N, C-alpha and C positions, 0 to 999 in steps of 0.2 A: 708087851708089858707082862703078861702072865708068864711068858717064857723066862724073862729075867728074874721074876719073883721065884719061880720054881727052881731055877738054876742056883741062885744065890742062897736060897733056903737050904739046899743040900750041903752047903758049907757053913751053915749057921751065920750067914752074913745078910740078913734081910734088908739092912739099910742100903746095901749096894744095889739091891733090886729096885728100891725106891729111887735111888740116885740115877740109875740107868734109865728108868722110866721117865724121869724128869728130863734127862739128856735127849731121849728120843722125842719127847714132846717139843723141846726147843728146836730140834732138827726139823720136825714137821712144820712148826710155825715158820721157821726160816725158809723151808722149801715153798710153802704157800706164799710167803711174802715175796720171794724171788719170782715166782710164777706170776703173781699179780703185778709186780713192779717192772719186770723186764720184758715180759711177753708183748705188751703193747709197743715197746720200743722196737722189738724185732719185726713186728708187723708193719710198723711205720717205715722201717728201712726196706722191707720187702716191697711195700707199695711204691716207695721212691725208686726202687730198681725195676719196677714194672712186673714183678713176679705175681703180685695180687692186684686187684683193682686200685687205681690211684686214689679213689675216694677214701681209702683207709689211711692215707697220709695226711688228711685234713685233721688238724688238731685244735683244741681249745686254747685258751690263754695260759693254761698250765702245761701245755705241750703233750696232752694226752688225746688220743683219738676216741671220740664218743662211740663210734661204731665198734671198735675193738672191745671197749668196756661192755657194751651191750651184748656182744657175742660171748664174752667171758661170763656175763650174768646168765645168759641163756644156758650155757654149758653147765655151770654150777647148779642152776635150777633143775636141769634135767638129771644131773647126778643125784641131787637131793631127792627128786621125785622117784628115781630108781631105788634109793635107799628106803623110802617109805613103802614102795611096792614090794620089795624083797623082805621087809620086816626084820631084817637081821643086819645091823650095821657092820659087824665084823665080816660077814659073808659078802656083802656088796663091796666093801672096801677091798677085800681080798680079790674079788672078781675084777674090779676096776684096775687094781695093781697088776693082775695077770694080763689083762688086755694091754696095758701100757708096756709091760715087759715084752709081750709078743710084738707090739708095734716097734719097739726099739731094736729088735733083731732084724727086721726087714731091711732097713737102710744098710746095715753091716753086710748083709748078704749081697746087696747090689754094689757095695763098696768093693768087695773082693772080686766080683764079676767084672766091674769096671776097671779095676787094676789090671786084670789079665787082658782085657780088650784093648785098653789104651796102650799097653806095653807094645802091642803089635800094630795098631792102627795109626799111632802117632810117634813113630820112632825118631822123627826129626826134632822133636822137642828136647831142649836141654834141661835135664832135671838135676836137682841138687843131690838126690839120692837115687841110685839105680842099682838094685840088687841083681846078682847074677840070675840068669833064667831059671836055673834049678831051684834056687831059694825062693824066687817069685812064685813058681808053680807050687812048691811045697806049702808055702805060707798061704797062698790063695785056696788051695784044695783043703787044707786043714781048717781055714776060716769058713769056707763054704759048708763043709761037713759039720762043723761046730754049730753054725747058724741053723742048718736044717735039723740037726738033732735037738737043739734048744727049742726051736719052733714046734717040732713034733711033741716033745715032752710037755710043752705048755698045754697041750690038749688033754692031758691026763690030770684030773683034779688031785690036789694034795692039800694037806692041812685042813683048814675049815672048809675048803671047797669040796673035800671028799664027802661032806654031808649032802651036797647036791646030787641029784641023779646025774650020772655021767653024760647021758645024751643031752639033758637040759643044759648042763655046764658047757658042753662043746657047742651047742647051739648059741648060747649067750656069747661065748667067746668069738665064734665065727661072725655073728651079727655085729658085734662091737668092732672087730677088725675090718669087716667089709664097709661099715658106715664110716669109720675113721679114714680108710684109704680112698673111698669113693669120692669124697668131697674134693680133695686136692686134685685127684685124677680127672674128675669131671671138669673142674675149672681149667686145668692144663689143656684138656681136649677142646674146650670151648674157646680158649684164648688162641689156640693154634690157627695160623692163617690158612 
């Protein structure tokens, strides 16, 4: 919000700063609404497919899983408790956003690695798109390098996060990533026959 205000004030257009701030607010409300409305449906589908415990597929008369809503409530409560503990809402929002960005890079890294592996381990499959080997390797290597660089750069605080001690920031980021990754990995290991 402050960035929009400062930017548009340079051009003597303060009203555009206000308008863009309102647009960002609507975008955030939309993102939170989508998270609240669609995430339970994804979990129900995952439970029906056997990826997560089947008890998550049990729904009430409105078609919503109480367990999933409870978990969402716990997550939001923990995030709010974190914001109270950090005493700086912009700082904790930026930290949570950074953890989310780091977590988003991890599946892409595995996607590029899987693309290379599947290219050679399952050659018998008929695919609708099959790039030449050279293109496949170039795209995969560029993707892997990009993911690794993005992941590494995420450990250097920027913006409001530069106010934190670098070691503390890296510790928070590492703990957030480990906790976020350990839950599904532990479940997958537990579920394995």
